[in-house]
Backbone atoms as SQL, in Angstrom:
CREATE TABLE atoms (id INTEGER PRIMARY KEY, chain TEXT, resi INTEGER, resn TEXT, atom TEXT, x REAL, y REAL, z REAL);
INSERT INTO atoms VALUES
  (1, 'A', 1, 'MET', 'N', 57.760, -75.493, -100.150),
  (2, 'A', 1, 'MET', 'CA', 56.419, -75.563, -100.683),
  (3, 'A', 1, 'MET', 'C', 55.402, -75.091, -99.650),
  (4, 'A', 2, 'ARG', 'N', 55.595, -75.477, -98.388),
  (5, 'A', 2, 'ARG', 'CA', 54.681, -75.060, -97.329),
  (6, 'A', 2, 'ARG', 'C', 54.734, -73.553, -97.128),
  (7, 'A', 3, 'VAL', 'N', 55.924, -72.990, -97.237),
  (8, 'A', 3, 'VAL', 'CA', 56.082, -71.547, -97.071),
  (9, 'A', 3, 'VAL', 'C', 55.321, -70.804, -98.176),
  (10, 'A', 4, 'LEU', 'N', 55.413, -71.302, -99.388),
  (11, 'A', 4, 'LEU', 'CA', 54.709, -70.690, -100.510),
  (12, 'A', 4, 'LEU', 'C', 53.195, -70.775, -100.315),
  (13, 'A', 5, 'LEU', 'N', 52.696, -71.922, -99.898),
  (14, 'A', 5, 'LEU', 'CA', 51.262, -72.077, -99.648),
  (15, 'A', 5, 'LEU', 'C', 50.802, -71.171, -98.503),
  (16, 'A', 6, 'LEU', 'N', 51.599, -71.077, -97.458),
  (17, 'A', 6, 'LEU', 'CA', 51.265, -70.204, -96.337),
  (18, 'A', 6, 'LEU', 'C', 51.236, -68.749, -96.788),
  (19, 'A', 7, 'ALA', 'N', 52.195, -68.335, -97.587),
  (20, 'A', 7, 'ALA', 'CA', 52.240, -66.964, -98.087),
  (21, 'A', 7, 'ALA', 'C', 51.013, -66.664, -98.960),
  (22, 'A', 8, 'LEU', 'N', 50.631, -67.592, -99.823),
  (23, 'A', 8, 'LEU', 'CA', 49.444, -67.407, -100.655),
  (24, 'A', 8, 'LEU', 'C', 48.175, -67.330, -99.812),
  (25, 'A', 9, 'PHE', 'N', 48.094, -68.158, -98.764),
  (26, 'A', 9, 'PHE', 'CA', 46.935, -68.138, -97.876),
  (27, 'A', 9, 'PHE', 'C', 46.827, -66.793, -97.163),
  (28, 'A', 10, 'VAL', 'N', 47.932, -66.295, -96.634),
  (29, 'A', 10, 'VAL', 'CA', 47.942, -65.005, -95.938),
  (30, 'A', 10, 'VAL', 'C', 47.566, -63.881, -96.898),
  (31, 'A', 11, 'LEU', 'N', 48.068, -63.909, -98.104),
  (32, 'A', 11, 'LEU', 'CA', 47.744, -62.896, -99.101),
  (33, 'A', 11, 'LEU', 'C', 46.255, -62.921, -99.444),
  (34, 'A', 12, 'ALA', 'N', 45.702, -64.114, -99.639),
  (35, 'A', 12, 'ALA', 'CA', 44.278, -64.241, -99.956),
  (36, 'A', 12, 'ALA', 'C', 43.422, -63.760, -98.791),
  (37, 'A', 13, 'LEU', 'N', 43.793, -64.089, -97.575),
  (38, 'A', 13, 'LEU', 'CA', 43.055, -63.664, -96.395),
  (39, 'A', 13, 'LEU', 'C', 43.089, -62.151, -96.250),
  (40, 'A', 14, 'ASN', 'N', 44.253, -61.565, -96.445),
  (41, 'A', 14, 'ASN', 'CA', 44.402, -60.112, -96.353),
  (42, 'A', 14, 'ASN', 'C', 43.547, -59.407, -97.401),
  (43, 'A', 15, 'THR', 'N', 43.530, -59.931, -98.603),
  (44, 'A', 15, 'THR', 'CA', 42.743, -59.333, -99.683),
  (45, 'A', 15, 'THR', 'C', 41.259, -59.393, -99.376),
  (46, 'A', 16, 'SER', 'N', 40.788, -60.521, -98.870),
  (47, 'A', 16, 'SER', 'CA', 39.361, -60.652, -98.575),
  (48, 'A', 16, 'SER', 'C', 38.955, -59.765, -97.403),
  (49, 'A', 17, 'VAL', 'N', 39.806, -59.628, -96.396),
  (50, 'A', 17, 'VAL', 'CA', 39.502, -58.754, -95.262),
  (51, 'A', 17, 'VAL', 'C', 39.470, -57.301, -95.717),
  (52, 'A', 18, 'SER', 'N', 40.402, -56.908, -96.576),
  (53, 'A', 18, 'SER', 'CA', 40.433, -55.534, -97.086),
  (54, 'A', 18, 'SER', 'C', 39.190, -55.230, -97.912),
  (55, 'A', 19, 'ALA', 'N', 38.767, -56.177, -98.730),
  (56, 'A', 19, 'ALA', 'CA', 37.572, -55.982, -99.555),
  (57, 'A', 19, 'ALA', 'C', 36.327, -55.878, -98.684),
  (58, 'A', 20, 'ALA', 'N', 36.236, -56.696, -97.655),
  (59, 'A', 20, 'ALA', 'CA', 35.083, -56.640, -96.750),
  (60, 'A', 20, 'ALA', 'C', 35.056, -55.321, -95.998),
  (61, 'A', 21, 'HIS', 'N', 36.214, -54.831, -95.586),
  (62, 'A', 21, 'HIS', 'CA', 36.290, -53.552, -94.873),
  (63, 'A', 21, 'HIS', 'C', 35.833, -52.401, -95.772),
  (64, 'A', 22, 'ALA', 'N', 36.185, -52.449, -97.035),
  (65, 'A', 22, 'ALA', 'CA', 35.797, -51.394, -97.970),
  (66, 'A', 22, 'ALA', 'C', 34.287, -51.359, -98.167),
  (67, 'A', 23, 'LEU', 'N', 33.628, -52.488, -98.054),
  (68, 'A', 23, 'LEU', 'CA', 32.177, -52.539, -98.242),
  (69, 'A', 23, 'LEU', 'C', 31.399, -51.969, -97.066),
  (70, 'A', 24, 'VAL', 'N', 31.966, -51.999, -95.878),
  (71, 'A', 24, 'VAL', 'CA', 31.236, -51.557, -94.698),
  (72, 'A', 24, 'VAL', 'C', 31.625, -50.151, -94.237),
  (73, 'A', 25, 'GLN', 'N', 32.485, -49.467, -94.951),
  (74, 'A', 25, 'GLN', 'CA', 32.873, -48.118, -94.558),
  (75, 'A', 25, 'GLN', 'C', 31.709, -47.162, -94.735),
  (76, 'A', 26, 'ASP', 'N', 31.560, -46.235, -93.800),
  (77, 'A', 26, 'ASP', 'CA', 30.500, -45.232, -93.852),
  (78, 'A', 26, 'ASP', 'C', 31.018, -43.996, -94.568),
  (79, 'A', 27, 'HIS', 'N', 30.443, -43.688, -95.720),
  (80, 'A', 27, 'HIS', 'CA', 30.869, -42.531, -96.501),
  (81, 'A', 27, 'HIS', 'C', 29.879, -41.374, -96.414),
  (82, 'A', 28, 'SER', 'N', 28.952, -41.428, -95.467),
  (83, 'A', 28, 'SER', 'CA', 27.943, -40.380, -95.365),
  (84, 'A', 28, 'SER', 'C', 28.532, -39.046, -94.910),
  (85, 'A', 29, 'GLN', 'N', 29.692, -39.060, -94.282),
  (86, 'A', 29, 'GLN', 'CA', 30.317, -37.839, -93.787),
  (87, 'A', 29, 'GLN', 'C', 31.067, -37.074, -94.874),
  (88, 'A', 30, 'HIS', 'N', 31.314, -37.706, -96.012),
  (89, 'A', 30, 'HIS', 'CA', 32.079, -37.071, -97.073),
  (90, 'A', 30, 'HIS', 'C', 31.274, -35.969, -97.744),
  (91, 'A', 31, 'GLN', 'N', 31.955, -34.883, -98.047),
  (92, 'A', 31, 'GLN', 'CA', 31.319, -33.759, -98.719),
  (93, 'A', 31, 'GLN', 'C', 31.145, -34.089, -100.191),
  (94, 'A', 32, 'GLN', 'N', 29.949, -33.894, -100.685),
  (95, 'A', 32, 'GLN', 'CA', 29.678, -34.114, -102.095),
  (96, 'A', 32, 'GLN', 'C', 29.874, -32.801, -102.847),
  (97, 'A', 33, 'SER', 'N', 30.389, -32.885, -104.032),
  (98, 'A', 33, 'SER', 'CA', 30.586, -31.716, -104.868),
  (99, 'A', 33, 'SER', 'C', 29.245, -31.145, -105.279),
  (100, 'A', 34, 'SER', 'N', 29.141, -29.828, -105.279),
  (101, 'A', 34, 'SER', 'CA', 27.884, -29.182, -105.646),
  (102, 'A', 34, 'SER', 'C', 28.011, -28.485, -106.993),
  (103, 'A', 35, 'ASP', 'N', 28.907, -28.968, -107.863),
  (104, 'A', 35, 'ASP', 'CA', 29.114, -28.352, -109.162),
  (105, 'A', 35, 'ASP', 'C', 27.865, -28.382, -110.030),
  (106, 'A', 36, 'ASN', 'N', 27.001, -29.356, -109.821),
  (107, 'A', 36, 'ASN', 'CA', 25.818, -29.495, -110.664),
  (108, 'A', 36, 'ASN', 'C', 24.604, -28.756, -110.117),
  (109, 'A', 37, 'ASP', 'N', 24.765, -27.994, -109.043),
  (110, 'A', 37, 'ASP', 'CA', 23.659, -27.268, -108.442),
  (111, 'A', 37, 'ASP', 'C', 23.407, -25.986, -109.230),
  (112, 'A', 38, 'PRO', 'N', 22.288, -25.882, -109.977),
  (113, 'A', 38, 'PRO', 'CA', 22.039, -24.698, -110.791),
  (114, 'A', 38, 'PRO', 'C', 21.707, -23.460, -109.965),
  (115, 'A', 39, 'PHE', 'N', 21.401, -23.628, -108.672),
  (116, 'A', 39, 'PHE', 'CA', 21.033, -22.495, -107.824),
  (117, 'A', 39, 'PHE', 'C', 22.205, -21.932, -107.044),
  (118, 'A', 40, 'ASN', 'N', 23.384, -22.475, -107.260),
  (119, 'A', 40, 'ASN', 'CA', 24.571, -22.036, -106.542),
  (120, 'A', 40, 'ASN', 'C', 25.281, -20.960, -107.354),
  (121, 'A', 41, 'ASP', 'N', 25.207, -19.690, -106.880),
  (122, 'A', 41, 'ASP', 'CA', 25.773, -18.558, -107.612),
  (123, 'A', 41, 'ASP', 'C', 27.162, -18.156, -107.115),
  (124, 'A', 42, 'ALA', 'N', 27.702, -18.822, -106.111),
  (125, 'A', 42, 'ALA', 'CA', 28.975, -18.411, -105.530),
  (126, 'A', 42, 'ALA', 'C', 30.086, -18.458, -106.575),
  (127, 'A', 43, 'GLN', 'N', 30.975, -17.462, -106.522),
  (128, 'A', 43, 'GLN', 'CA', 32.087, -17.387, -107.459),
  (129, 'A', 43, 'GLN', 'C', 33.351, -18.048, -106.917),
  (130, 'A', 44, 'VAL', 'N', 33.352, -18.369, -105.627),
  (131, 'A', 44, 'VAL', 'CA', 34.503, -19.041, -105.027),
  (132, 'A', 44, 'VAL', 'C', 34.034, -20.329, -104.367),
  (133, 'A', 45, 'GLU', 'N', 34.969, -21.238, -104.227),
  (134, 'A', 45, 'GLU', 'CA', 34.717, -22.470, -103.500),
  (135, 'A', 45, 'GLU', 'C', 35.954, -22.766, -102.674),
  (136, 'A', 46, 'TYR', 'N', 35.804, -23.618, -101.702),
  (137, 'A', 46, 'TYR', 'CA', 36.890, -23.943, -100.802),
  (138, 'A', 46, 'TYR', 'C', 37.222, -25.426, -100.960),
  (139, 'A', 47, 'VAL', 'N', 38.515, -25.712, -101.081),
  (140, 'A', 47, 'VAL', 'CA', 38.958, -27.076, -101.365),
  (141, 'A', 47, 'VAL', 'C', 40.112, -27.425, -100.427),
  (142, 'A', 48, 'CYS', 'N', 40.197, -28.714, -100.092),
  (143, 'A', 48, 'CYS', 'CA', 41.304, -29.190, -99.260),
  (144, 'A', 48, 'CYS', 'C', 42.549, -29.337, -100.136),
  (145, 'A', 49, 'PRO', 'N', 43.692, -28.813, -99.698),
  (146, 'A', 49, 'PRO', 'CA', 44.915, -28.946, -100.488),
  (147, 'A', 49, 'PRO', 'C', 45.379, -30.403, -100.648),
  (148, 'A', 50, 'MET', 'N', 45.000, -31.278, -99.721),
  (149, 'A', 50, 'MET', 'CA', 45.431, -32.670, -99.783),
  (150, 'A', 50, 'MET', 'C', 44.378, -33.593, -100.392),
  (151, 'A', 51, 'HIS', 'N', 43.121, -33.204, -100.320),
  (152, 'A', 51, 'HIS', 'CA', 42.015, -34.049, -100.798),
  (153, 'A', 51, 'HIS', 'C', 41.136, -33.205, -101.716),
  (154, 'A', 52, 'SER', 'N', 41.495, -33.167, -102.996),
  (155, 'A', 52, 'SER', 'CA', 40.815, -32.274, -103.937),
  (156, 'A', 52, 'SER', 'C', 39.357, -32.632, -104.164),
  (157, 'A', 53, 'GLN', 'N', 38.912, -33.807, -103.718),
  (158, 'A', 53, 'GLN', 'CA', 37.509, -34.155, -103.856),
  (159, 'A', 53, 'GLN', 'C', 36.644, -33.464, -102.803),
  (160, 'A', 54, 'ILE', 'N', 37.271, -32.889, -101.777),
  (161, 'A', 54, 'ILE', 'CA', 36.531, -32.167, -100.743),
  (162, 'A', 54, 'ILE', 'C', 36.386, -30.726, -101.189),
  (163, 'A', 55, 'VAL', 'N', 35.173, -30.347, -101.584),
  (164, 'A', 55, 'VAL', 'CA', 34.880, -29.002, -102.069),
  (165, 'A', 55, 'VAL', 'C', 33.663, -28.495, -101.324),
  (166, 'A', 56, 'LYS', 'N', 33.770, -27.287, -100.757),
  (167, 'A', 56, 'LYS', 'CA', 32.649, -26.677, -100.028),
  (168, 'A', 56, 'LYS', 'C', 32.457, -25.248, -100.512),
  (169, 'A', 57, 'ASP', 'N', 31.288, -24.706, -100.230),
  (170, 'A', 57, 'ASP', 'CA', 30.972, -23.335, -100.611),
  (171, 'A', 57, 'ASP', 'C', 31.335, -22.332, -99.530),
  (172, 'A', 58, 'GLU', 'N', 31.793, -22.803, -98.392),
  (173, 'A', 58, 'GLU', 'CA', 32.191, -21.903, -97.323),
  (174, 'A', 58, 'GLU', 'C', 33.468, -22.422, -96.676),
  (175, 'A', 59, 'ALA', 'N', 34.184, -21.518, -96.018),
  (176, 'A', 59, 'ALA', 'CA', 35.440, -21.874, -95.368),
  (177, 'A', 59, 'ALA', 'C', 35.181, -22.895, -94.269),
  (178, 'A', 60, 'GLY', 'N', 36.172, -23.702, -93.974),
  (179, 'A', 60, 'GLY', 'CA', 36.049, -24.712, -92.933),
  (180, 'A', 60, 'GLY', 'C', 37.276, -25.591, -92.934),
  (181, 'A', 61, 'THR', 'N', 37.115, -26.796, -92.436),
  (182, 'A', 61, 'THR', 'CA', 38.219, -27.747, -92.389),
  (183, 'A', 61, 'THR', 'C', 37.830, -29.024, -93.129),
  (184, 'A', 62, 'CYS', 'N', 38.834, -29.732, -93.577),
  (185, 'A', 62, 'CYS', 'CA', 38.632, -30.993, -94.284),
  (186, 'A', 62, 'CYS', 'C', 38.160, -32.052, -93.293),
  (187, 'A', 63, 'PRO', 'N', 37.071, -32.759, -93.603),
  (188, 'A', 63, 'PRO', 'CA', 36.598, -33.798, -92.686),
  (189, 'A', 63, 'PRO', 'C', 37.513, -35.027, -92.646),
  (190, 'A', 64, 'ILE', 'N', 38.430, -35.146, -93.607),
  (191, 'A', 64, 'ILE', 'CA', 39.331, -36.300, -93.639),
  (192, 'A', 64, 'ILE', 'C', 40.589, -36.030, -92.816),
  (193, 'A', 65, 'CYS', 'N', 41.265, -34.889, -93.096),
  (194, 'A', 65, 'CYS', 'CA', 42.556, -34.640, -92.453),
  (195, 'A', 65, 'CYS', 'C', 42.553, -33.458, -91.484),
  (196, 'A', 66, 'GLY', 'N', 41.490, -32.637, -91.512),
  (197, 'A', 66, 'GLY', 'CA', 41.410, -31.512, -90.588),
  (198, 'A', 66, 'GLY', 'C', 42.121, -30.249, -91.049),
  (199, 'A', 67, 'MET', 'N', 42.733, -30.270, -92.241),
  (200, 'A', 67, 'MET', 'CA', 43.414, -29.067, -92.743),
  (201, 'A', 67, 'MET', 'C', 42.387, -27.997, -93.101),
  (202, 'A', 68, 'ASP', 'N', 42.805, -26.730, -93.030),
  (203, 'A', 68, 'ASP', 'CA', 41.934, -25.640, -93.457),
  (204, 'A', 68, 'ASP', 'C', 41.718, -25.712, -94.954),
  (205, 'A', 69, 'LEU', 'N', 40.473, -25.494, -95.385),
  (206, 'A', 69, 'LEU', 'CA', 40.175, -25.452, -96.804),
  (207, 'A', 69, 'LEU', 'C', 40.678, -24.138, -97.365),
  (208, 'A', 70, 'VAL', 'N', 41.183, -24.156, -98.598),
  (209, 'A', 70, 'VAL', 'CA', 41.702, -22.952, -99.230),
  (210, 'A', 70, 'VAL', 'C', 40.741, -22.491, -100.315),
  (211, 'A', 71, 'GLU', 'N', 40.686, -21.184, -100.491),
  (212, 'A', 71, 'GLU', 'CA', 39.779, -20.579, -101.466),
  (213, 'A', 71, 'GLU', 'C', 40.333, -20.714, -102.875),
  (214, 'A', 72, 'ARG', 'N', 39.436, -20.981, -103.822),
  (215, 'A', 72, 'ARG', 'CA', 39.809, -20.967, -105.233),
  (216, 'A', 72, 'ARG', 'C', 38.592, -20.511, -106.019),
  (217, 'A', 73, 'GLU', 'N', 38.864, -19.979, -107.203),
  (218, 'A', 73, 'GLU', 'CA', 37.762, -19.552, -108.056),
  (219, 'A', 73, 'GLU', 'C', 36.996, -20.770, -108.534),
  (220, 'A', 74, 'LYS', 'N', 35.705, -20.638, -108.583),
  (221, 'A', 74, 'LYS', 'CA', 34.872, -21.749, -109.030),
  (222, 'A', 74, 'LYS', 'C', 35.135, -22.005, -110.497),
  (223, 'A', 75, 'LYS', 'N', 35.242, -23.260, -110.853),
  (224, 'A', 75, 'LYS', 'CA', 35.460, -23.631, -112.248),
  (225, 'A', 75, 'LYS', 'C', 34.218, -23.302, -113.054),
  (226, 'A', 76, 'GLN', 'N', 34.421, -22.573, -114.132),
  (227, 'A', 76, 'GLN', 'CA', 33.320, -22.222, -115.019),
  (228, 'A', 76, 'GLN', 'C', 33.228, -23.265, -116.121),
  (229, 'A', 77, 'GLU', 'N', 32.102, -23.958, -116.193),
  (230, 'A', 77, 'GLU', 'CA', 31.899, -24.928, -117.234),
  (231, 'A', 77, 'GLU', 'C', 31.127, -24.280, -118.366),
  (232, 'A', 78, 'PRO', 'N', 31.446, -24.605, -119.600),
  (233, 'A', 78, 'PRO', 'CA', 30.743, -24.006, -120.728),
  (234, 'A', 78, 'PRO', 'C', 29.243, -24.321, -120.675),
  (235, 'A', 79, 'GLN', 'N', 28.448, -23.289, -120.917),
  (236, 'A', 79, 'GLN', 'CA', 26.994, -23.460, -120.952),
  (237, 'A', 79, 'GLN', 'C', 26.576, -24.003, -122.291),
  (238, 'A', 80, 'VAL', 'N', 25.699, -24.978, -122.291),
  (239, 'A', 80, 'VAL', 'CA', 25.229, -25.576, -123.546),
  (240, 'A', 80, 'VAL', 'C', 23.874, -25.023, -123.904);
């Protein structure tokens, strides 16, 4: 019974520490997608092969893993 209570306590502590850590992480360095920018005429964009949320308009490296961004055609969304 003590082992079970200890295991539950450790699990609860780990969960609360993980949740607190997620709240204090700095996300200001992350690249935001510019798909909604009406002034962006570029036909290509650069994306990280491992982190598809990292999209830039120029070649460079992924700020998360450091891999080179690869070129892809910009997704064309239907005009309304």
